[in-house]
Biopython code that builds the backbone (N, CA, C, O; Angstrom):
import numpy as np
from Bio.PDB.StructureBuilder import StructureBuilder

atoms = [
    (1, "MET", "N", (0.840, -1.180, 0.000)),
    (1, "MET", "CA", (0.000, 0.000, 0.000)),
    (1, "MET", "C", (0.888, 1.248, 0.000)),
    (1, "MET", "O", (1.873, 1.316, 0.735)),
    (2, "ALA", "N", (0.538, 2.214, -0.814)),
    (2, "ALA", "CA", (1.306, 3.457, -0.909)),
    (2, "ALA", "C", (1.102, 4.299, 0.340)),
    (2, "ALA", "O", (0.073, 4.205, 1.009)),
    (3, "LEU", "N", (2.095, 5.120, 0.644)),
    (3, "LEU", "CA", (2.060, 5.948, 1.843)),
    (3, "LEU", "C", (2.183, 7.418, 1.445)),
    (3, "LEU", "O", (3.122, 7.789, 0.742)),
    (4, "LYS", "N", (1.241, 8.262, 1.889)),
    (4, "LYS", "CA", (1.320, 9.708, 1.654)),
    (4, "LYS", "C", (1.917, 10.363, 2.882)),
    (4, "LYS", "O", (1.551, 10.027, 4.008)),
    (5, "LYS", "N", (2.848, 11.311, 2.672)),
    (5, "LYS", "CA", (3.403, 12.034, 3.802)),
    (5, "LYS", "C", (3.911, 13.401, 3.359)),
    (5, "LYS", "O", (4.279, 13.603, 2.201)),
    (6, "TRP", "N", (3.921, 14.329, 4.304)),
    (6, "TRP", "CA", (4.448, 15.665, 4.058)),
    (6, "TRP", "C", (5.915, 15.664, 4.439)),
    (6, "TRP", "O", (6.293, 15.179, 5.506)),
    (7, "GLN", "N", (6.738, 16.212, 3.557)),
    (7, "GLN", "CA", (8.183, 16.220, 3.752)),
    (7, "GLN", "C", (8.681, 17.663, 3.717)),
    (7, "GLN", "O", (8.300, 18.429, 2.832)),
    (8, "LEU", "N", (9.521, 18.033, 4.666)),
    (8, "LEU", "CA", (10.099, 19.371, 4.706)),
    (8, "LEU", "C", (10.991, 19.574, 3.495)),
    (8, "LEU", "O", (11.921, 18.801, 3.263)),
    (9, "ARG", "N", (10.704, 20.626, 2.716)),
    (9, "ARG", "CA", (11.539, 20.939, 1.555)),
    (9, "ARG", "C", (12.626, 21.918, 1.945)),
    (9, "ARG", "O", (13.805, 21.684, 1.680)),
    (10, "LYS", "N", (12.225, 23.029, 2.582)),
    (10, "LYS", "CA", (13.202, 24.006, 3.060)),
    (10, "LYS", "C", (12.524, 25.034, 3.947)),
    (10, "LYS", "O", (11.301, 25.176, 3.934)),
    (11, "THR", "N", (13.323, 25.740, 4.709)),
    (11, "THR", "CA", (12.862, 26.856, 5.531)),
    (11, "THR", "C", (13.461, 28.120, 4.926)),
    (11, "THR", "O", (14.671, 28.202, 4.712)),
    (12, "ILE", "N", (12.600, 29.115, 4.650)),
    (12, "ILE", "CA", (13.076, 30.362, 4.050)),
    (12, "ILE", "C", (12.487, 31.548, 4.792)),
    (12, "ILE", "O", (11.528, 31.405, 5.552)),
    (13, "TYR", "N", (13.068, 32.723, 4.567)),
    (13, "TYR", "CA", (12.500, 33.956, 5.081)),
    (13, "TYR", "C", (11.569, 34.502, 4.006)),
    (13, "TYR", "O", (11.992, 34.737, 2.874)),
    (14, "CYS", "N", (10.306, 34.703, 4.358)),
    (14, "CYS", "CA", (9.313, 35.207, 3.412)),
    (14, "CYS", "C", (9.197, 36.723, 3.573)),
    (14, "CYS", "O", (8.890, 37.218, 4.657)),
    (15, "GLU", "N", (9.443, 37.446, 2.495)),
    (15, "GLU", "CA", (9.336, 38.907, 2.519)),
    (15, "GLU", "C", (7.895, 39.355, 2.753)),
    (15, "GLU", "O", (7.651, 40.358, 3.423)),
    (16, "HIS", "N", (6.955, 38.614, 2.202)),
    (16, "HIS", "CA", (5.544, 38.982, 2.329)),
    (16, "HIS", "C", (5.059, 38.832, 3.773)),
    (16, "HIS", "O", (4.390, 39.719, 4.304)),
    (17, "ALA", "N", (5.399, 37.706, 4.401)),
    (17, "ALA", "CA", (4.962, 37.437, 5.777)),
    (17, "ALA", "C", (5.893, 38.054, 6.811)),
    (17, "ALA", "O", (5.537, 38.171, 7.983)),
    (18, "ARG", "N", (7.082, 38.446, 6.376)),
    (18, "ARG", "CA", (8.113, 39.014, 7.246)),
    (18, "ARG", "C", (8.472, 38.075, 8.400)),
    (18, "ARG", "O", (8.613, 38.499, 9.547)),
    (19, "GLN", "N", (8.614, 36.789, 8.067)),
    (19, "GLN", "CA", (9.016, 35.786, 9.054)),
    (19, "GLN", "C", (9.498, 34.529, 8.348)),
    (19, "GLN", "O", (9.327, 34.378, 7.138)),
    (20, "GLU", "N", (10.097, 33.634, 9.112)),
    (20, "GLU", "CA", (10.531, 32.349, 8.570)),
    (20, "GLU", "C", (9.300, 31.482, 8.308)),
    (20, "GLU", "O", (8.393, 31.415, 9.137)),
    (21, "VAL", "N", (9.275, 30.824, 7.159)),
    (21, "VAL", "CA", (8.190, 29.898, 6.822)),
    (21, "VAL", "C", (8.794, 28.571, 6.390)),
    (21, "VAL", "O", (9.946, 28.503, 5.963)),
    (22, "ILE", "N", (7.998, 27.528, 6.509)),
    (22, "ILE", "CA", (8.433, 26.194, 6.126)),
    (22, "ILE", "C", (7.698, 25.804, 4.849)),
    (22, "ILE", "O", (6.469, 25.848, 4.793)),
    (23, "LEU", "N", (8.450, 25.424, 3.832)),
    (23, "LEU", "CA", (7.873, 24.941, 2.581)),
    (23, "LEU", "C", (7.901, 23.424, 2.623)),
    (23, "LEU", "O", (8.947, 22.820, 2.862)),
    (24, "GLU", "N", (6.738, 22.805, 2.389)),
    (24, "GLU", "CA", (6.628, 21.359, 2.469)),
    (24, "GLU", "C", (6.110, 20.790, 1.148)),
    (24, "GLU", "O", (5.448, 21.481, 0.374)),
    (25, "THR", "N", (6.420, 19.535, 0.913)),
    (25, "THR", "CA", (5.994, 18.820, -0.277)),
    (25, "THR", "C", (5.310, 17.535, 0.156)),
    (25, "THR", "O", (5.840, 16.795, 0.985)),
    (26, "GLN", "N", (4.123, 17.264, -0.408)),
    (26, "GLN", "CA", (3.457, 15.998, -0.122)),
    (26, "GLN", "C", (3.899, 14.991, -1.165)),
    (26, "GLN", "O", (3.795, 15.230, -2.368)),
    (27, "ILE", "N", (4.394, 13.858, -0.684)),
    (27, "ILE", "CA", (4.876, 12.821, -1.589)),
    (27, "ILE", "C", (4.111, 11.522, -1.333)),
    (27, "ILE", "O", (3.590, 11.284, -0.243)),
    (28, "VAL", "N", (4.062, 10.698, -2.372)),
    (28, "VAL", "CA", (3.495, 9.357, -2.258)),
    (28, "VAL", "C", (4.644, 8.386, -2.473)),
    (28, "VAL", "O", (5.256, 8.344, -3.540)),
    (29, "VAL", "N", (4.922, 7.604, -1.430)),
    (29, "VAL", "CA", (5.966, 6.592, -1.501)),
    (29, "VAL", "C", (5.310, 5.304, -1.988)),
    (29, "VAL", "O", (4.327, 4.858, -1.397)),
    (30, "PRO", "N", (5.831, 4.697, -3.051)),
    (30, "PRO", "CA", (5.191, 3.486, -3.584)),
    (30, "PRO", "C", (5.258, 2.324, -2.595)),
    (30, "PRO", "O", (6.083, 2.312, -1.682)),
    (31, "SER", "N", (4.391, 1.372, -2.794)),
    (31, "SER", "CA", (4.354, 0.204, -1.920)),
    (31, "SER", "C", (5.602, -0.648, -2.117)),
    (31, "SER", "O", (6.385, -0.436, -3.042)),
    (32, "GLU", "N", (5.760, -1.602, -1.236)),
    (32, "GLU", "CA", (6.923, -2.487, -1.319)),
    (32, "GLU", "C", (6.878, -3.379, -2.551)),
    (32, "GLU", "O", (7.907, -3.920, -2.958)),
    (33, "ALA", "N", (5.713, -3.540, -3.147)),
    (33, "ALA", "CA", (5.599, -4.356, -4.352)),
    (33, "ALA", "C", (6.248, -3.684, -5.562)),
    (33, "ALA", "O", (6.601, -4.357, -6.530)),
    (34, "LEU", "N", (6.408, -2.346, -5.509)),
    (34, "LEU", "CA", (7.040, -1.588, -6.593)),
    (34, "LEU", "C", (8.248, -0.821, -6.049)),
    (34, "LEU", "O", (8.218, 0.410, -6.022)),
    (35, "PRO", "N", (9.286, -1.494, -5.625)),
    (35, "PRO", "CA", (10.394, -0.827, -4.930)),
    (35, "PRO", "C", (11.273, 0.061, -5.806)),
    (35, "PRO", "O", (11.975, 0.923, -5.278)),
    (36, "ASP", "N", (11.258, -0.118, -7.120)),
    (36, "ASP", "CA", (12.157, 0.637, -7.992)),
    (36, "ASP", "C", (11.614, 1.996, -8.406)),
    (36, "ASP", "O", (12.323, 2.764, -9.056)),
    (37, "GLN", "N", (10.383, 2.309, -8.049)),
    (37, "GLN", "CA", (9.796, 3.587, -8.442)),
    (37, "GLN", "C", (10.134, 4.666, -7.408)),
    (37, "GLN", "O", (10.073, 4.412, -6.205)),
    (38, "PRO", "N", (10.490, 5.866, -7.872)),
    (38, "PRO", "CA", (10.770, 6.960, -6.937)),
    (38, "PRO", "C", (9.468, 7.531, -6.370)),
    (38, "PRO", "O", (8.400, 7.311, -6.941)),
    (39, "PRO", "N", (9.545, 8.256, -5.264)),
    (39, "PRO", "CA", (8.345, 8.900, -4.710)),
    (39, "PRO", "C", (7.800, 9.937, -5.688)),
    (39, "PRO", "O", (8.562, 10.550, -6.435)),
    (40, "ARG", "N", (6.480, 10.133, -5.685)),
    (40, "ARG", "CA", (5.836, 11.124, -6.555)),
    (40, "ARG", "C", (5.416, 12.326, -5.732)),
    (40, "ARG", "O", (4.888, 12.179, -4.629)),
    (41, "VAL", "N", (5.651, 13.513, -6.267)),
    (41, "VAL", "CA", (5.229, 14.755, -5.632)),
    (41, "VAL", "C", (3.801, 15.045, -6.080)),
    (41, "VAL", "O", (3.516, 15.062, -7.277)),
    (42, "ILE", "N", (2.897, 15.275, -5.114)),
    (42, "ILE", "CA", (1.509, 15.545, -5.490)),
    (42, "ILE", "C", (1.010, 16.911, -5.010)),
    (42, "ILE", "O", (-0.015, 17.389, -5.495)),
    (43, "ALA", "N", (1.717, 17.550, -4.064)),
    (43, "ALA", "CA", (1.253, 18.852, -3.582)),
    (43, "ALA", "C", (2.390, 19.602, -2.898)),
    (43, "ALA", "O", (3.381, 19.011, -2.469)),
    (44, "HIS", "N", (2.218, 20.920, -2.809)),
    (44, "HIS", "CA", (3.147, 21.791, -2.091)),
    (44, "HIS", "C", (2.338, 22.655, -1.137)),
    (44, "HIS", "O", (1.177, 22.959, -1.410)),
    (45, "ARG", "N", (2.939, 23.055, -0.021)),
    (45, "ARG", "CA", (2.259, 23.967, 0.893)),
    (45, "ARG", "C", (3.278, 24.786, 1.679)),
    (45, "ARG", "O", (4.454, 24.438, 1.778)),
    (46, "CYS", "N", (2.779, 25.882, 2.228)),
    (46, "CYS", "CA", (3.577, 26.793, 3.044)),
    (46, "CYS", "C", (2.967, 26.821, 4.441)),
    (46, "CYS", "O", (1.746, 26.760, 4.585)),
    (47, "SER", "N", (3.792, 26.911, 5.451)),
    (47, "SER", "CA", (3.290, 26.915, 6.825)),
    (47, "SER", "C", (2.523, 28.186, 7.166)),
    (47, "SER", "O", (1.818, 28.222, 8.175)),
    (48, "ASN", "N", (2.643, 29.223, 6.354)),
    (48, "ASN", "CA", (1.995, 30.501, 6.658)),
    (48, "ASN", "C", (0.881, 30.839, 5.662)),
    (48, "ASN", "O", (0.458, 31.993, 5.592)),
    (49, "ALA", "N", (0.409, 29.880, 4.908)),
    (49, "ALA", "CA", (-0.550, 30.140, 3.830)),
    (49, "ALA", "C", (-1.867, 30.725, 4.335)),
    (49, "ALA", "O", (-2.411, 31.627, 3.697)),
    (50, "ILE", "N", (-2.385, 30.250, 5.438)),
    (50, "ILE", "CA", (-3.670, 30.747, 5.945)),
    (50, "ILE", "C", (-3.558, 32.222, 6.333)),
    (50, "ILE", "O", (-4.443, 33.016, 6.014)),
    (51, "GLU", "N", (-2.486, 32.586, 7.012)),
    (51, "GLU", "CA", (-2.294, 33.981, 7.411)),
    (51, "GLU", "C", (-2.072, 34.885, 6.207)),
    (51, "GLU", "O", (-2.564, 36.013, 6.189)),
    (52, "CYS", "N", (-1.343, 34.414, 5.202)),
    (52, "CYS", "CA", (-1.102, 35.210, 3.993)),
    (52, "CYS", "C", (-2.391, 35.445, 3.208)),
    (52, "CYS", "O", (-2.561, 36.504, 2.604)),
    (53, "ASN", "N", (-3.290, 34.478, 3.211)),
    (53, "ASN", "CA", (-4.553, 34.642, 2.500)),
    (53, "ASN", "C", (-5.465, 35.662, 3.169)),
    (53, "ASN", "O", (-6.375, 36.183, 2.524)),
    (54, "LYS", "N", (-5.244, 35.956, 4.441)),
    (54, "LYS", "CA", (-6.042, 36.955, 5.143)),
    (54, "LYS", "C", (-5.609, 38.378, 4.797)),
    (54, "LYS", "O", (-6.384, 39.320, 4.962)),
    (55, "ILE", "N", (-4.371, 38.538, 4.316)),
    (55, "ILE", "CA", (-3.860, 39.848, 3.924)),
    (55, "ILE", "C", (-4.467, 40.203, 2.567)),
    (55, "ILE", "O", (-4.640, 39.323, 1.723)),
    (56, "GLU", "N", (-4.787, 41.461, 2.346)),
    (56, "GLU", "CA", (-5.511, 41.850, 1.135)),
    (56, "GLU", "C", (-4.674, 41.882, -0.135)),
    (56, "GLU", "O", (-5.244, 41.920, -1.226)),
    (57, "LYS", "N", (-3.343, 41.870, -0.045)),
    (57, "LYS", "CA", (-2.544, 41.868, -1.269)),
    (57, "LYS", "C", (-2.093, 40.456, -1.616)),
    (57, "LYS", "O", (-1.974, 39.602, -0.738)),
    (58, "MET", "N", (-1.839, 40.212, -2.910)),
    (58, "MET", "CA", (-1.450, 38.881, -3.369)),
    (58, "MET", "C", (-0.089, 38.502, -2.794)),
    (58, "MET", "O", (0.764, 39.362, -2.571)),
    (59, "SER", "N", (0.103, 37.210, -2.557)),
    (59, "SER", "CA", (1.377, 36.772, -1.995)),
    (59, "SER", "C", (2.125, 35.839, -2.953)),
    (59, "SER", "O", (2.963, 36.316, -3.719)),
    (60, "CYS", "N", (1.858, 34.537, -2.941)),
    (60, "CYS", "CA", (2.622, 33.632, -3.806)),
    (60, "CYS", "C", (1.779, 32.440, -4.240)),
    (60, "CYS", "O", (0.633, 32.284, -3.820)),
    (61, "ALA", "N", (2.364, 31.609, -5.080)),
    (61, "ALA", "CA", (1.656, 30.445, -5.625)),
    (61, "ALA", "C", (1.341, 29.412, -4.546)),
    (61, "ALA", "O", (0.353, 28.687, -4.665)),
    (62, "LEU", "N", (2.157, 29.331, -3.497)),
    (62, "LEU", "CA", (1.907, 28.356, -2.437)),
    (62, "LEU", "C", (0.678, 28.701, -1.617)),
    (62, "LEU", "O", (0.110, 27.833, -0.955)),
    (63, "CYS", "N", (0.264, 29.954, -1.651)),
    (63, "CYS", "CA", (-0.971, 30.375, -0.967)),
    (63, "CYS", "C", (-2.155, 30.346, -1.920)),
    (63, "CYS", "O", (-3.303, 30.438, -1.486)),
    (64, "GLY", "N", (-1.889, 30.220, -3.202)),
    (64, "GLY", "CA", (-2.951, 30.166, -4.194)),
    (64, "GLY", "C", (-3.449, 31.520, -4.648)),
    (64, "GLY", "O", (-4.450, 31.593, -5.361)),
    (65, "THR", "N", (-2.776, 32.609, -4.254)),
    (65, "THR", "CA", (-3.257, 33.935, -4.610)),
    (65, "THR", "C", (-2.483, 34.597, -5.741)),
    (65, "THR", "O", (-2.998, 35.528, -6.362)),
    (66, "ASN", "N", (-1.263, 34.151, -6.030)),
    (66, "ASN", "CA", (-0.482, 34.747, -7.099)),
    (66, "ASN", "C", (0.320, 33.656, -7.804)),
    (66, "ASN", "O", (1.451, 33.380, -7.405)),
    (67, "PRO", "N", (-0.227, 33.038, -8.825)),
    (67, "PRO", "CA", (0.471, 31.942, -9.499)),
    (67, "PRO", "C", (1.716, 32.373, -10.249)),
    (67, "PRO", "O", (2.504, 31.520, -10.657)),
    (68, "ASN", "N", (1.923, 33.670, -10.444)),
    (68, "ASN", "CA", (3.105, 34.152, -11.164)),
    (68, "ASN", "C", (4.334, 34.264, -10.281)),
    (68, "ASN", "O", (5.439, 34.427, -10.800)),
    (69, "TYR", "N", (4.182, 34.183, -8.958)),
    (69, "TYR", "CA", (5.319, 34.322, -8.051)),
    (69, "TYR", "C", (5.562, 33.021, -7.319)),
    (69, "TYR", "O", (4.692, 32.545, -6.589)),
    (70, "GLN", "N", (6.728, 32.442, -7.503)),
    (70, "GLN", "CA", (7.102, 31.204, -6.799)),
    (70, "GLN", "C", (8.063, 31.556, -5.682)),
    (70, "GLN", "O", (9.078, 32.210, -5.923)),
    (71, "ALA", "N", (7.765, 31.140, -4.481)),
    (71, "ALA", "CA", (8.693, 31.310, -3.367)),
    (71, "ALA", "C", (9.879, 30.386, -3.618)),
    (71, "ALA", "O", (9.711, 29.266, -4.100)),
    (72, "SER", "N", (11.044, 30.849, -3.300)),
    (72, "SER", "CA", (12.245, 30.052, -3.559)),
    (72, "SER", "C", (12.129, 28.796, -2.802)),
    (72, "SER", "O", (13.027, 27.955, -2.861)),
]
sb = StructureBuilder()
sb.init_structure("model")
sb.init_model(0)
sb.init_chain("A")
sb.init_seg("    ")
for serial, (resi, resn, name, xyz) in enumerate(atoms, 1):
    if name == "N":
        sb.init_residue(resn, " ", resi, " ")
    sb.init_atom(name, np.array(xyz, "f"), 0.0, 1.0, " ", f" {name:<3s}", serial, name[0])
structure = sb.get_structure()
């Protein structure tokens, strides 16, 4: 059975939030029956996304408000 888990990608300083944020990636690790396949990335998230969405100006793609700006 495949396993879904959130994995820490990196910690960066966000200019928009003016604080350190954690960027995470959701991966699916294949079952033991398919050991040669690498994990698949299915989603990305930011630890500060909810707070950034409350601010009236656009922030970044990880918050879903500005797809043209990718946080490093």
